[in-house]
All heavy atoms as TSV, in Angstrom:
chain	resi	resn	atom	element	x	y	z
A	1	MET	N	N	0.845	-1.169	0.000
A	1	MET	CA	C	0.000	0.000	0.000
A	1	MET	C	C	0.896	1.238	0.000
A	1	MET	O	O	1.822	1.345	0.799
A	1	MET	CB	C	-0.897	-0.019	1.235
A	1	MET	CG	C	-1.788	1.164	1.353
A	1	MET	SD	S	-2.862	0.942	2.782
A	1	MET	CE	C	-4.209	1.934	2.282
A	2	PRO	N	N	0.621	2.204	-0.866
A	2	PRO	CA	C	1.458	3.396	-0.910
A	2	PRO	C	C	1.254	4.263	0.328
A	2	PRO	O	O	0.221	4.227	0.980
A	2	PRO	CB	C	0.993	4.116	-2.169
A	2	PRO	CG	C	-0.351	3.584	-2.457
A	2	PRO	CD	C	-0.403	2.204	-1.892
A	3	LYS	N	N	2.293	5.037	0.624
A	3	LYS	CA	C	2.210	5.947	1.761
A	3	LYS	C	C	1.301	7.119	1.405
A	3	LYS	O	O	1.261	7.548	0.267
A	3	LYS	CB	C	3.599	6.468	2.109
A	3	LYS	CG	C	4.513	5.416	2.686
A	3	LYS	CD	C	5.912	5.922	2.884
A	3	LYS	CE	C	5.940	7.182	3.695
A	3	LYS	NZ	N	7.289	7.667	3.993
A	4	PRO	N	N	0.582	7.655	2.380
A	4	PRO	CA	C	-0.263	8.813	2.096
A	4	PRO	C	C	0.589	10.056	1.849
A	4	PRO	O	O	1.731	10.143	2.295
A	4	PRO	CB	C	-1.098	8.965	3.363
A	4	PRO	CG	C	-0.297	8.307	4.424
A	4	PRO	CD	C	0.465	7.196	3.757
A	5	TYR	N	N	0.021	11.001	1.119
A	5	TYR	CA	C	0.697	12.279	0.911
A	5	TYR	C	C	0.777	13.020	2.238
A	5	TYR	O	O	-0.057	12.850	3.124
A	5	TYR	CB	C	-0.070	13.129	-0.090
A	5	TYR	CG	C	-0.004	12.631	-1.510
A	5	TYR	CD1	C	-1.145	12.217	-2.178
A	5	TYR	CD2	C	1.202	12.585	-2.193
A	5	TYR	CE1	C	-1.099	11.779	-3.485
A	5	TYR	CE2	C	1.262	12.137	-3.503
A	5	TYR	CZ	C	0.116	11.741	-4.146
A	5	TYR	OH	O	0.175	11.304	-5.431
A	6	SER	N	N	1.767	13.883	2.375
A	6	SER	CA	C	1.926	14.631	3.622
A	6	SER	C	C	0.849	15.699	3.750
A	6	SER	O	O	0.289	16.179	2.760
A	6	SER	CB	C	3.310	15.288	3.667
A	6	SER	OG	O	3.399	16.327	2.712
A	7	ALA	N	N	0.573	16.058	4.993
A	7	ALA	CA	C	-0.410	17.105	5.259
A	7	ALA	C	C	0.092	18.439	4.707
A	7	ALA	O	O	-0.703	19.269	4.250
A	7	ALA	CB	C	-0.672	17.208	6.761
A	8	ASP	N	N	1.411	18.631	4.715
A	8	ASP	CA	C	1.988	19.862	4.191
A	8	ASP	C	C	1.738	19.987	2.691
A	8	ASP	O	O	1.390	21.069	2.203
A	8	ASP	CB	C	3.493	19.876	4.480
A	8	ASP	CG	C	4.165	21.108	3.909
A	8	ASP	OD1	O	3.753	22.221	4.260
A	8	ASP	OD2	O	5.101	20.940	3.091
A	9	LEU	N	N	1.893	18.891	1.958
A	9	LEU	CA	C	1.649	18.912	0.522
A	9	LEU	C	C	0.187	19.225	0.234
A	9	LEU	O	O	-0.137	20.045	-0.626
A	9	LEU	CB	C	2.038	17.575	-0.110
A	9	LEU	CG	C	1.723	17.426	-1.589
A	9	LEU	CD1	C	2.500	18.445	-2.412
A	9	LEU	CD2	C	2.028	16.013	-2.051
A	10	ARG	N	N	-0.710	18.591	0.965
A	10	ARG	CA	C	-2.137	18.834	0.778
A	10	ARG	C	C	-2.462	20.304	1.032
A	10	ARG	O	O	-3.192	20.935	0.269
A	10	ARG	CB	C	-2.941	17.948	1.726
A	10	ARG	CG	C	-4.436	18.094	1.562
A	10	ARG	CD	C	-5.188	17.336	2.631
A	10	ARG	NE	N	-5.078	15.914	2.481
A	10	ARG	CZ	C	-6.111	15.100	2.357
A	10	ARG	NH1	N	-7.329	15.569	2.379
A	10	ARG	NH2	N	-5.931	13.806	2.241
A	11	GLU	N	N	-1.891	20.855	2.081
A	11	GLU	CA	C	-2.157	22.259	2.420
A	11	GLU	C	C	-1.620	23.185	1.324
A	11	GLU	O	O	-2.283	24.158	0.952
A	11	GLU	CB	C	-1.514	22.596	3.770
A	11	GLU	CG	C	-1.835	23.983	4.272
A	11	GLU	CD	C	-3.304	24.196	4.568
A	11	GLU	OE1	O	-4.010	23.222	4.918
A	11	GLU	OE2	O	-3.759	25.346	4.451
A	12	ARG	N	N	-0.427	22.895	0.789
A	12	ARG	CA	C	0.132	23.729	-0.272
A	12	ARG	C	C	-0.729	23.677	-1.526
A	12	ARG	O	O	-0.924	24.699	-2.197
A	12	ARG	CB	C	1.566	23.321	-0.579
A	12	ARG	CG	C	2.543	23.766	0.517
A	12	ARG	CD	C	3.970	23.469	0.154
A	12	ARG	NE	N	4.205	22.036	0.308
A	12	ARG	CZ	C	5.003	21.314	-0.465
A	12	ARG	NH1	N	5.646	21.867	-1.459
A	12	ARG	NH2	N	5.148	20.030	-0.249
A	13	VAL	N	N	-1.254	22.488	-1.855
A	13	VAL	CA	C	-2.133	22.360	-3.023
A	13	VAL	C	C	-3.413	23.163	-2.815
A	13	VAL	O	O	-3.869	23.869	-3.719
A	13	VAL	CB	C	-2.450	20.872	-3.310
A	13	VAL	CG1	C	-3.544	20.731	-4.339
A	13	VAL	CG2	C	-1.194	20.134	-3.755
A	14	LEU	N	N	-3.982	23.089	-1.624
A	14	LEU	CA	C	-5.209	23.826	-1.339
A	14	LEU	C	C	-4.977	25.338	-1.339
A	14	LEU	O	O	-5.808	26.103	-1.835
A	14	LEU	CB	C	-5.799	23.372	-0.005
A	14	LEU	CG	C	-6.348	21.947	0.017
A	14	LEU	CD1	C	-6.740	21.553	1.437
A	14	LEU	CD2	C	-7.515	21.789	-0.934
A	15	LEU	N	N	-3.836	25.771	-0.825
A	15	LEU	CA	C	-3.524	27.199	-0.827
A	15	LEU	C	C	-3.303	27.706	-2.248
A	15	LEU	O	O	-3.702	28.824	-2.586
A	15	LEU	CB	C	-2.297	27.479	0.042
A	15	LEU	CG	C	-2.505	27.361	1.545
A	15	LEU	CD1	C	-1.189	27.520	2.289
A	15	LEU	CD2	C	-3.511	28.386	2.028
A	16	ALA	N	N	-2.670	26.881	-3.088
A	16	ALA	CA	C	-2.467	27.272	-4.484
A	16	ALA	C	C	-3.813	27.408	-5.193
A	16	ALA	O	O	-4.007	28.320	-6.004
A	16	ALA	CB	C	-1.586	26.245	-5.192
A	17	GLY	N	N	-4.740	26.518	-4.902
A	17	GLY	CA	C	-6.075	26.622	-5.482
A	17	GLY	C	C	-6.806	27.863	-5.012
A	17	GLY	O	O	-7.493	28.527	-5.784
A	18	ALA	N	N	-6.645	28.205	-3.750
A	18	ALA	CA	C	-7.279	29.405	-3.213
A	18	ALA	C	C	-6.687	30.667	-3.828
A	18	ALA	O	O	-7.362	31.690	-3.935
A	18	ALA	CB	C	-7.131	29.441	-1.696
A	19	ALA	N	N	-5.423	30.564	-4.264
A	19	ALA	CA	C	-4.766	31.707	-4.899
A	19	ALA	C	C	-5.128	31.817	-6.377
A	19	ALA	O	O	-4.672	32.739	-7.050
A	19	ALA	CB	C	-3.258	31.596	-4.734
A	20	GLY	N	N	-5.918	30.865	-6.886
A	20	GLY	CA	C	-6.382	30.957	-8.259
A	20	GLY	C	C	-5.693	30.034	-9.245
A	20	GLY	O	O	-5.969	30.109	-10.441
A	21	LEU	N	N	-4.816	29.167	-8.781
A	21	LEU	CA	C	-4.129	28.236	-9.681
A	21	LEU	C	C	-5.120	27.154	-10.132
A	21	LEU	O	O	-5.777	26.536	-9.293
A	21	LEU	CB	C	-2.942	27.584	-8.955
A	21	LEU	CG	C	-1.963	26.797	-9.803
A	21	LEU	CD1	C	-1.230	27.720	-10.773
A	21	LEU	CD2	C	-0.952	26.087	-8.914
A	22	PRO	N	N	-5.247	26.925	-11.436
A	22	PRO	CA	C	-6.173	25.893	-11.917
A	22	PRO	C	C	-5.767	24.503	-11.426
A	22	PRO	O	O	-4.581	24.249	-11.166
A	22	PRO	CB	C	-6.057	25.983	-13.435
A	22	PRO	CG	C	-5.428	27.292	-13.716
A	22	PRO	CD	C	-4.603	27.646	-12.522
A	23	PRO	N	N	-6.723	23.576	-11.307
A	23	PRO	CA	C	-6.410	22.233	-10.808
A	23	PRO	C	C	-5.325	21.514	-11.611
A	23	PRO	O	O	-4.450	20.860	-11.036
A	23	PRO	CB	C	-7.743	21.489	-10.899
A	23	PRO	CG	C	-8.766	22.566	-10.820
A	23	PRO	CD	C	-8.165	23.761	-11.491
A	24	ALA	N	N	-5.360	21.625	-12.931
A	24	ALA	CA	C	-4.356	20.942	-13.749
A	24	ALA	C	C	-2.963	21.494	-13.489
A	24	ALA	O	O	-1.978	20.744	-13.416
A	24	ALA	CB	C	-4.712	21.072	-15.229
A	25	ALA	N	N	-2.855	22.795	-13.320
A	25	ALA	CA	C	-1.560	23.408	-13.035
A	25	ALA	C	C	-1.058	23.022	-11.645
A	25	ALA	O	O	0.138	22.794	-11.447
A	25	ALA	CB	C	-1.658	24.922	-13.169
A	26	ALA	N	N	-1.969	22.949	-10.680
A	26	ALA	CA	C	-1.584	22.543	-9.326
A	26	ALA	C	C	-1.105	21.100	-9.313
A	26	ALA	O	O	-0.108	20.773	-8.663
A	26	ALA	CB	C	-2.755	22.722	-8.366
A	27	ALA	N	N	-1.792	20.234	-10.048
A	27	ALA	CA	C	-1.387	18.832	-10.118
A	27	ALA	C	C	-0.001	18.706	-10.731
A	27	ALA	O	O	0.843	17.935	-10.246
A	27	ALA	CB	C	-2.405	18.035	-10.936
A	28	GLU	N	N	0.256	19.468	-11.771
A	28	GLU	CA	C	1.564	19.432	-12.429
A	28	GLU	C	C	2.655	19.987	-11.518
A	28	GLU	O	O	3.726	19.399	-11.391
A	28	GLU	CB	C	1.503	20.237	-13.732
A	28	GLU	CG	C	2.794	20.292	-14.493
A	28	GLU	CD	C	3.167	18.975	-15.135
A	28	GLU	OE1	O	2.248	18.186	-15.450
A	28	GLU	OE2	O	4.367	18.736	-15.320
A	29	ARG	N	N	2.372	21.111	-10.876
A	29	ARG	CA	C	3.381	21.765	-10.033
A	29	ARG	C	C	3.785	20.908	-8.843
A	29	ARG	O	O	4.960	20.817	-8.494
A	29	ARG	CB	C	2.865	23.104	-9.532
A	29	ARG	CG	C	3.861	23.790	-8.592
A	29	ARG	CD	C	3.371	25.096	-8.051
A	29	ARG	NE	N	3.325	26.069	-9.134
A	29	ARG	CZ	C	2.855	27.303	-8.969
A	29	ARG	NH1	N	2.389	27.685	-7.801
A	29	ARG	NH2	N	2.840	28.146	-9.980
A	30	PHE	N	N	2.810	20.253	-8.213
A	30	PHE	CA	C	3.096	19.518	-6.984
A	30	PHE	C	C	3.276	18.019	-7.192
A	30	PHE	O	O	3.516	17.284	-6.243
A	30	PHE	CB	C	1.994	19.787	-5.950
A	30	PHE	CG	C	1.961	21.217	-5.501
A	30	PHE	CD1	C	0.974	22.076	-5.949
A	30	PHE	CD2	C	2.920	21.720	-4.642
A	30	PHE	CE1	C	0.930	23.395	-5.546
A	30	PHE	CE2	C	2.895	23.039	-4.226
A	30	PHE	CZ	C	1.903	23.890	-4.691
A	31	GLY	N	N	3.129	17.545	-8.422
A	31	GLY	CA	C	3.396	16.140	-8.717
A	31	GLY	C	C	2.352	15.179	-8.172
A	31	GLY	O	O	2.691	14.075	-7.756
A	32	VAL	N	N	1.104	15.595	-8.163
A	32	VAL	CA	C	0.012	14.720	-7.740
A	32	VAL	C	C	-0.960	14.574	-8.906
A	32	VAL	O	O	-0.900	15.327	-9.876
A	32	VAL	CB	C	-0.717	15.259	-6.488
A	32	VAL	CG1	C	0.216	15.338	-5.305
A	32	VAL	CG2	C	-1.340	16.616	-6.750
A	33	GLY	N	N	-1.864	13.630	-8.816
A	33	GLY	CA	C	-2.842	13.417	-9.862
A	33	GLY	C	C	-3.913	14.492	-9.850
A	33	GLY	O	O	-4.229	15.079	-8.813
A	34	LEU	N	N	-4.469	14.730	-11.013
A	34	LEU	CA	C	-5.534	15.725	-11.142
A	34	LEU	C	C	-6.739	15.344	-10.282
A	34	LEU	O	O	-7.338	16.193	-9.624
A	34	LEU	CB	C	-5.946	15.876	-12.609
A	34	LEU	CG	C	-7.002	16.916	-12.937
A	34	LEU	CD1	C	-6.558	18.294	-12.473
A	34	LEU	CD2	C	-7.286	16.915	-14.424
A	35	SER	N	N	-7.082	14.057	-10.256
A	35	SER	CA	C	-8.215	13.622	-9.435
A	35	SER	C	C	-7.932	13.839	-7.948
A	35	SER	O	O	-8.862	14.109	-7.171
A	35	SER	CB	C	-8.543	12.155	-9.709
A	35	SER	OG	O	-7.446	11.331	-9.385
A	36	THR	N	N	-6.666	13.760	-7.548
A	36	THR	CA	C	-6.306	14.017	-6.156
A	36	THR	C	C	-6.567	15.470	-5.798
A	36	THR	O	O	-7.103	15.773	-4.729
A	36	THR	CB	C	-4.827	13.673	-5.921
A	36	THR	OG1	O	-4.620	12.296	-6.224
A	36	THR	CG2	C	-4.404	13.938	-4.491
A	37	VAL	N	N	-6.224	16.375	-6.705
A	37	VAL	CA	C	-6.469	17.800	-6.462
A	37	VAL	C	C	-7.966	18.055	-6.325
A	37	VAL	O	O	-8.410	18.737	-5.397
A	37	VAL	CB	C	-5.873	18.661	-7.591
A	37	VAL	CG1	C	-6.234	20.129	-7.400
A	37	VAL	CG2	C	-4.363	18.487	-7.662
A	38	TYR	N	N	-8.750	17.486	-7.237
A	38	TYR	CA	C	-10.208	17.661	-7.159
A	38	TYR	C	C	-10.764	17.077	-5.859
A	38	TYR	O	O	-11.628	17.680	-5.216
A	38	TYR	CB	C	-10.899	17.015	-8.357
A	38	TYR	CG	C	-10.839	17.830	-9.613
A	38	TYR	CD1	C	-10.246	17.329	-10.761
A	38	TYR	CD2	C	-11.389	19.110	-9.674
A	38	TYR	CE1	C	-10.191	18.073	-11.929
A	38	TYR	CE2	C	-11.347	19.861	-10.823
A	38	TYR	CZ	C	-10.748	19.344	-11.945
A	38	TYR	OH	O	-10.702	20.091	-13.086
A	39	LEU	N	N	-10.278	15.915	-5.456
A	39	LEU	CA	C	-10.757	15.278	-4.234
A	39	LEU	C	C	-10.423	16.118	-3.014
A	39	LEU	O	O	-11.275	16.336	-2.146
A	39	LEU	CB	C	-10.157	13.877	-4.096
A	39	LEU	CG	C	-10.525	13.109	-2.835
A	39	LEU	CD1	C	-12.011	12.759	-2.842
A	39	LEU	CD2	C	-9.692	11.856	-2.713
A	40	TRP	N	N	-9.190	16.596	-2.923
A	40	TRP	CA	C	-8.790	17.413	-1.775
A	40	TRP	C	C	-9.594	18.695	-1.705
A	40	TRP	O	O	-9.999	19.123	-0.631
A	40	TRP	CB	C	-7.307	17.729	-1.841
A	40	TRP	CG	C	-6.427	16.553	-1.533
A	40	TRP	CD1	C	-6.806	15.343	-1.047
A	40	TRP	CD2	C	-5.019	16.495	-1.701
A	40	TRP	NE1	N	-5.709	14.529	-0.901
A	40	TRP	CE2	C	-4.603	15.212	-1.292
A	40	TRP	CE3	C	-4.062	17.389	-2.161
A	40	TRP	CZ2	C	-3.269	14.814	-1.328
A	40	TRP	CZ3	C	-2.743	16.985	-2.190
A	40	TRP	CH2	C	-2.345	15.714	-1.775
A	41	ARG	N	N	-9.849	19.312	-2.869
A	41	ARG	CA	C	-10.640	20.545	-2.878
A	41	ARG	C	C	-12.072	20.270	-2.433
A	41	ARG	O	O	-12.665	21.050	-1.690
A	41	ARG	CB	C	-10.627	21.174	-4.271
A	41	ARG	CG	C	-9.319	21.831	-4.607
A	41	ARG	CD	C	-9.384	22.492	-5.950
A	41	ARG	NE	N	-8.148	23.200	-6.237
A	41	ARG	CZ	C	-7.996	24.008	-7.258
A	41	ARG	NH1	N	-8.982	24.207	-8.118
A	41	ARG	NH2	N	-6.848	24.623	-7.461
A	42	GLN	N	N	-12.635	19.160	-2.888
A	42	GLN	CA	C	-14.001	18.810	-2.495
A	42	GLN	C	C	-14.076	18.542	-0.995
A	42	GLN	O	O	-15.002	18.994	-0.315
A	42	GLN	CB	C	-14.483	17.591	-3.269
A	42	GLN	CG	C	-15.878	17.157	-2.871
A	42	GLN	CD	C	-16.289	15.853	-3.510
A	42	GLN	OE1	O	-15.459	15.112	-4.022
A	42	GLN	NE2	N	-17.573	15.576	-3.484
A	43	GLN	N	N	-13.112	17.801	-0.461
A	43	GLN	CA	C	-13.122	17.497	0.971
A	43	GLN	C	C	-12.988	18.776	1.800
A	43	GLN	O	O	-13.632	18.906	2.844
A	43	GLN	CB	C	-11.995	16.528	1.314
A	43	GLN	CG	C	-12.230	15.139	0.794
A	43	GLN	CD	C	-11.019	14.236	0.949
A	43	GLN	OE1	O	-9.913	14.691	1.207
A	43	GLN	NE2	N	-11.229	12.952	0.754
A	44	ALA	N	N	-12.174	19.703	1.348
A	44	ALA	CA	C	-12.016	20.964	2.080
A	44	ALA	C	C	-13.291	21.792	2.006
A	44	ALA	O	O	-13.691	22.420	2.990
A	44	ALA	CB	C	-10.833	21.747	1.507
A	45	ARG	N	N	-13.943	21.781	0.850
A	45	ARG	CA	C	-15.151	22.588	0.656
A	45	ARG	C	C	-16.348	21.992	1.394
A	45	ARG	O	O	-17.054	22.693	2.110
A	45	ARG	CB	C	-15.453	22.701	-0.840
A	45	ARG	CG	C	-16.615	23.598	-1.177
A	45	ARG	CD	C	-16.845	23.708	-2.681
A	45	ARG	NE	N	-17.178	22.411	-3.274
A	45	ARG	CZ	C	-16.380	21.702	-4.074
A	45	ARG	NH1	N	-15.182	22.156	-4.380
A	45	ARG	NH2	N	-16.752	20.538	-4.565
A	46	VAL	N	N	-16.573	20.687	1.247
A	46	VAL	CA	C	-17.775	20.048	1.793
A	46	VAL	C	C	-17.628	19.725	3.279
A	46	VAL	O	O	-18.493	20.058	4.092
A	46	VAL	CB	C	-18.112	18.766	0.989
A	46	VAL	CG1	C	-19.251	18.012	1.620
A	46	VAL	CG2	C	-18.428	19.116	-0.451
A	47	ASP	N	N	-16.519	19.054	3.635
A	47	ASP	CA	C	-16.328	18.594	5.010
A	47	ASP	C	C	-15.536	19.571	5.869
A	47	ASP	O	O	-15.493	19.412	7.082
A	47	ASP	CB	C	-15.600	17.249	5.030
A	47	ASP	CG	C	-16.353	16.168	4.271
A	47	ASP	OD1	O	-17.580	16.280	4.157
A	47	ASP	OD2	O	-15.696	15.217	3.805
A	48	GLY	N	N	-14.849	20.517	5.232
A	48	GLY	CA	C	-13.966	21.404	5.983
A	48	GLY	C	C	-12.705	20.704	6.429
A	48	GLY	O	O	-11.998	21.177	7.316
A	49	ARG	N	N	-12.409	19.555	5.824
A	49	ARG	CA	C	-11.271	18.732	6.226
A	49	ARG	C	C	-10.073	19.054	5.350
A	49	ARG	O	O	-10.122	18.977	4.147
A	49	ARG	CB	C	-11.644	17.248	6.078
A	49	ARG	CG	C	-10.689	16.310	6.706
A	49	ARG	CD	C	-11.288	14.933	6.909
A	49	ARG	NE	N	-12.110	14.458	5.805
A	49	ARG	CZ	C	-11.637	13.750	4.793
A	49	ARG	NH1	N	-10.379	13.462	4.722
A	49	ARG	NH2	N	-12.448	13.340	3.833
A	50	ARG	N	N	-8.963	19.444	5.979
A	50	ARG	CA	C	-7.751	19.781	5.247
A	50	ARG	C	C	-6.616	18.807	5.554
A	50	ARG	O	O	-5.457	19.095	5.276
A	50	ARG	CB	C	-7.327	21.207	5.577
A	50	ARG	CG	C	-8.373	22.237	5.162
A	50	ARG	CD	C	-7.968	23.636	5.494
A	50	ARG	NE	N	-6.970	24.195	4.599
A	50	ARG	CZ	C	-7.239	24.797	3.445
A	50	ARG	NH1	N	-8.479	24.912	3.053
A	50	ARG	NH2	N	-6.269	25.289	2.709
A	51	CYS	N	N	-6.941	17.664	6.131
A	51	CYS	CA	C	-5.941	16.635	6.403
A	51	CYS	C	C	-6.574	15.268	6.151
A	51	CYS	O	O	-7.787	15.146	6.032
A	51	CYS	CB	C	-5.427	16.734	7.829
A	51	CYS	SG	S	-6.696	16.547	9.074
A	52	ALA	N	N	-5.744	14.246	6.064
A	52	ALA	CA	C	-6.226	12.903	5.771
A	52	ALA	C	C	-6.969	12.316	6.978
A	52	ALA	O	O	-6.728	12.696	8.124
A	52	ALA	CB	C	-5.056	12.003	5.407
A	53	LYS	N	N	-7.847	11.379	6.690
A	53	LYS	CA	C	-8.524	10.665	7.768
A	53	LYS	C	C	-7.525	9.729	8.445
A	53	LYS	O	O	-6.555	9.293	7.820
A	53	LYS	CB	C	-9.662	9.815	7.212
A	53	LYS	CG	C	-10.856	10.590	6.742
A	53	LYS	CD	C	-11.924	9.623	6.260
A	53	LYS	CE	C	-13.178	10.328	5.841
A	53	LYS	NZ	N	-14.189	9.374	5.351
A	54	PRO	N	N	-7.749	9.374	9.711
A	54	PRO	CA	C	-6.856	8.422	10.371
A	54	PRO	C	C	-6.985	7.041	9.739
A	54	PRO	O	O	-7.992	6.703	9.124
A	54	PRO	CB	C	-7.324	8.411	11.825
A	54	PRO	CG	C	-8.679	9.007	11.817
A	54	PRO	CD	C	-8.789	9.873	10.608
A	55	HIS	N	N	-5.955	6.236	9.906
A	55	HIS	CA	C	-5.926	4.891	9.352
A	55	HIS	C	C	-7.044	4.055	9.951
A	55	HIS	O	O	-7.380	4.183	11.126
A	55	HIS	CB	C	-4.569	4.252	9.650
A	55	HIS	CG	C	-4.376	2.937	8.991
A	55	HIS	ND1	N	-4.707	1.755	9.598
A	55	HIS	CD2	C	-3.910	2.603	7.770
A	55	HIS	CE1	C	-4.444	0.746	8.780
A	55	HIS	NE2	N	-3.955	1.250	7.660
A	56	GLY	N	N	-7.614	3.164	9.152
A	56	GLY	CA	C	-8.761	2.359	9.579
A	56	GLY	C	C	-8.432	1.263	10.566
A	56	GLY	O	O	-9.316	0.761	11.253
A	57	GLY	N	N	-7.200	0.817	10.664
A	57	GLY	CA	C	-6.822	-0.155	11.670
A	57	GLY	C	C	-6.494	-1.538	11.155
A	57	GLY	O	O	-5.893	-2.328	11.857
A	58	GLY	N	N	-6.889	-1.890	9.957
A	58	GLY	CA	C	-6.537	-3.189	9.399
A	58	GLY	C	C	-7.505	-4.291	9.788
A	58	GLY	O	O	-8.562	-4.063	10.386
A	59	ARG	N	N	-7.122	-5.515	9.442
A	59	ARG	CA	C	-7.968	-6.683	9.700
A	59	ARG	C	C	-7.993	-7.054	11.170
A	59	ARG	O	O	-7.020	-6.854	11.888
A	59	ARG	CB	C	-7.435	-7.887	8.922
A	59	ARG	CG	C	-7.652	-7.808	7.455
A	59	ARG	CD	C	-7.160	-9.044	6.760
A	59	ARG	NE	N	-7.745	-10.241	7.359
A	59	ARG	CZ	C	-7.398	-11.469	7.032
A	59	ARG	NH1	N	-6.467	-11.678	6.135
A	59	ARG	NH2	N	-7.973	-12.502	7.601
A	60	ALA	N	N	-9.082	-7.689	11.580
A	60	ALA	CA	C	-9.184	-8.223	12.938
A	60	ALA	C	C	-8.360	-9.507	13.028
A	60	ALA	O	O	-8.086	-10.163	12.014
A	60	ALA	CB	C	-10.642	-8.513	13.280
A	61	ARG	N	N	-7.969	-9.872	14.214
A	61	ARG	CA	C	-7.187	-11.091	14.403
A	61	ARG	C	C	-7.997	-12.301	13.978
A	61	ARG	O	O	-9.198	-12.384	14.208
A	61	ARG	CB	C	-6.799	-11.244	15.870
A	61	ARG	CG	C	-5.790	-10.193	16.289
A	61	ARG	CD	C	-5.321	-10.452	17.671
A	61	ARG	NE	N	-4.718	-11.790	17.727
A	61	ARG	CZ	C	-3.838	-12.175	18.621
A	61	ARG	NH1	N	-3.466	-11.351	19.555
A	61	ARG	NH2	N	-3.348	-13.382	18.605
A	62	GLY	N	N	-7.334	-13.263	13.385
A	62	GLY	CA	C	-8.011	-14.463	12.925
A	62	GLY	C	C	-8.038	-15.575	13.954
A	62	GLY	O	O	-8.649	-16.625	13.719
A	63	ILE	N	N	-7.402	-15.366	15.096
A	63	ILE	CA	C	-7.327	-16.399	16.129
A	63	ILE	C	C	-7.559	-15.740	17.486
A	63	ILE	O	O	-7.094	-14.638	17.734
A	63	ILE	CB	C	-5.951	-17.117	16.063
A	63	ILE	CG1	C	-5.902	-18.320	16.966
A	63	ILE	CG2	C	-4.827	-16.168	16.358
A	63	ILE	CD1	C	-4.669	-19.197	16.754
A	64	ASP	N	N	-8.297	-16.447	18.344
A	64	ASP	CA	C	-8.551	-15.879	19.671
A	64	ASP	C	C	-7.418	-16.265	20.626
A	64	ASP	O	O	-6.480	-16.956	20.259
A	64	ASP	CB	C	-9.906	-16.344	20.202
A	64	ASP	CG	C	-10.018	-17.851	20.349
A	64	ASP	OD1	O	-9.074	-18.556	19.943
A	64	ASP	OD2	O	-11.046	-18.314	20.866
A	65	ALA	N	N	-7.511	-15.822	21.871
A	65	ALA	CA	C	-6.435	-16.058	22.849
A	65	ALA	C	C	-6.243	-17.542	23.138
A	65	ALA	O	O	-5.103	-18.015	23.268
A	65	ALA	CB	C	-6.749	-15.299	24.149
A	66	ALA	N	N	-7.347	-18.291	23.233
A	66	ALA	CA	C	-7.221	-19.724	23.522
A	66	ALA	C	C	-6.539	-20.439	22.347
A	66	ALA	O	O	-5.665	-21.299	22.553
A	66	ALA	CB	C	-8.599	-20.329	23.781
A	67	GLY	N	N	-6.922	-20.103	21.144
A	67	GLY	CA	C	-6.302	-20.710	19.971
A	67	GLY	C	C	-4.836	-20.351	19.867
A	67	GLY	O	O	-3.996	-21.173	19.458
A	68	GLU	N	N	-4.483	-19.128	20.236
A	68	GLU	CA	C	-3.078	-18.722	20.214
A	68	GLU	C	C	-2.265	-19.519	21.229
A	68	GLU	O	O	-1.138	-19.937	20.936
A	68	GLU	CB	C	-2.964	-17.219	20.511
A	68	GLU	CG	C	-1.537	-16.732	20.453
A	68	GLU	CD	C	-1.405	-15.253	20.761
A	68	GLU	OE1	O	-2.434	-14.587	20.982
A	68	GLU	OE2	O	-0.261	-14.780	20.780
A	69	ALA	N	N	-2.836	-19.762	22.403
A	69	ALA	CA	C	-2.111	-20.546	23.423
A	69	ALA	C	C	-1.882	-21.968	22.929
A	69	ALA	O	O	-0.790	-22.530	23.134
A	69	ALA	CB	C	-2.923	-20.553	24.724
A	70	ILE	N	N	-2.872	-22.564	22.278
A	70	ILE	CA	C	-2.715	-23.929	21.749
A	70	ILE	C	C	-1.644	-23.949	20.671
A	70	ILE	O	O	-0.782	-24.813	20.634
A	70	ILE	CB	C	-4.068	-24.443	21.199
A	70	ILE	CG1	C	-5.059	-24.648	22.345
A	70	ILE	CG2	C	-3.873	-25.734	20.414
A	70	ILE	CD1	C	-6.472	-24.902	21.883
A	71	LEU	N	N	-1.677	-22.960	19.780
A	71	LEU	CA	C	-0.697	-22.895	18.709
A	71	LEU	C	C	0.707	-22.706	19.238
A	71	LEU	O	O	1.653	-23.366	18.777
A	71	LEU	CB	C	-1.065	-21.744	17.758
A	71	LEU	CG	C	-0.204	-21.584	16.516
A	71	LEU	CD1	C	-0.268	-22.851	15.646
A	71	LEU	CD2	C	-0.630	-20.386	15.719
A	72	ARG	N	N	0.882	-21.872	20.250
A	72	ARG	CA	C	2.195	-21.657	20.838
A	72	ARG	C	C	2.707	-22.945	21.500
A	72	ARG	O	O	3.896	-23.265	21.432
A	72	ARG	CB	C	2.171	-20.525	21.858
A	72	ARG	CG	C	2.059	-19.168	21.212
A	72	ARG	CD	C	2.178	-18.056	22.271
A	72	ARG	NE	N	1.984	-16.760	21.670
A	72	ARG	CZ	C	2.962	-16.055	21.106
A	72	ARG	NH1	N	4.182	-16.531	21.046
A	72	ARG	NH2	N	2.705	-14.868	20.596
A	73	ALA	N	N	1.799	-23.692	22.130
A	73	ALA	CA	C	2.210	-24.950	22.764
A	73	ALA	C	C	2.635	-25.958	21.709
A	73	ALA	O	O	3.612	-26.692	21.896
A	73	ALA	CB	C	1.065	-25.500	23.600
A	74	LEU	N	N	1.932	-26.002	20.578
A	74	LEU	CA	C	2.297	-26.925	19.513
A	74	LEU	C	C	3.640	-26.566	18.886
A	74	LEU	O	O	4.427	-27.450	18.563
A	74	LEU	CB	C	1.210	-26.950	18.435
A	74	LEU	CG	C	-0.105	-27.621	18.824
A	74	LEU	CD1	C	-1.148	-27.372	17.739
A	74	LEU	CD2	C	0.090	-29.112	19.038
A	75	VAL	N	N	3.903	-25.280	18.745
A	75	VAL	CA	C	5.165	-24.849	18.149
A	75	VAL	C	C	6.332	-25.124	19.095
A	75	VAL	O	O	7.403	-25.535	18.644
A	75	VAL	CB	C	5.099	-23.339	17.779
A	75	VAL	CG1	C	6.455	-22.804	17.395
A	75	VAL	CG2	C	4.090	-23.120	16.662
A	76	ALA	N	N	6.084	-24.928	20.375
A	76	ALA	CA	C	7.161	-25.140	21.367
A	76	ALA	C	C	7.438	-26.633	21.450
A	76	ALA	O	O	8.511	-27.114	21.507
A	76	ALA	CB	C	6.755	-24.602	22.717
């Protein structure tokens, strides 16, 4: 999974848009995709969010504590 863009980069893209830079020019200048610029602008406009959401946390464990104890005993 790729790393998320930095909050600083997102803020610079949003500030450039507020200064009147077109989305295509902002995408080219900062090295991000055009759809990313549109998405960040929409999130700032609709949600007021200027930073990424926190990570979702990943998958739940596939084994419970009792199963882990049995597995550890078998491996030992």
